[in-house]
C-alpha positions in Angstrom: -17.2 37.2 81.9 -14.0 35.5 80.9 -10.9 37.5 80.3 -8.2 36.6 77.7 -4.8 38.2 77.0 -3.6 39.2 73.6 -0.2 37.8 72.8 2.7 39.6 71.2 1.5 38.0 67.9 -2.1 39.4 68.5 -3.4 35.9 69.3 -5.9 34.9 72.0 -7.0 31.6 73.5 -10.8 31.0 73.7 -11.8 29.7 77.1 -12.6 26.0 77.1 -16.2 26.5 78.4 -16.9 28.9 75.5 -15.3 26.6 72.9 -17.4 23.7 74.2 -20.7 25.6 74.3 -20.2 26.9 70.8 -18.8 23.6 69.4 -15.6 25.2 68.1 -13.1 22.7 66.9 -9.3 23.1 66.2 -8.8 24.6 62.7 -12.3 26.0 62.5 -12.6 29.5 61.0 -14.1 32.4 62.9 -15.4 35.6 61.4 -14.5 38.8 63.2 -17.1 41.6 63.1 -16.5 45.0 64.7 -19.5 47.0 65.8 -19.5 50.1 68.0 -16.0 49.4 69.2 -16.7 45.8 70.2 -15.1 42.8 68.3 -17.5 39.8 67.9 -16.2 36.4 66.9 -18.7 34.4 64.8 -18.1 30.7 64.2 -18.3 30.1 60.4 -20.2 26.9 59.5 -19.9 24.9 56.4 -22.9 24.4 54.1 -23.1 20.7 55.1 -23.4 21.8 58.8 -26.1 24.2 57.9 -28.0 21.7 55.8 -28.0 19.2 58.7 -29.4 21.9 61.0 -32.5 22.1 58.9 -33.1 18.5 58.2 -36.8 17.5 58.6 -38.1 21.0 58.3 -41.6 21.1 56.7 -41.6 23.4 53.7 -45.1 22.7 52.5 -46.3 26.0 53.8 -43.8 27.9 51.7 -44.9 31.4 50.8 -44.5 32.6 47.2 -43.2 36.1 46.4 -46.7 37.4 45.6 -47.8 36.6 49.2 -45.1 38.8 50.7 -45.5 42.5 51.5 
């Protein structure tokens, strides 16, 4: 587990290994979610990044609403 220190301005520095693993870039926005007393940082992705992630996905087996439970 990496440990960071909160500055007087309530800022933290994400460790390099974590930034690289998650692909976080300077200026990128992170969402902050609190659950059960734990703060989770969630990288926010643009729609273009999300579209690229699903390129080539075969949607021919798409289920219609009537097929759902």
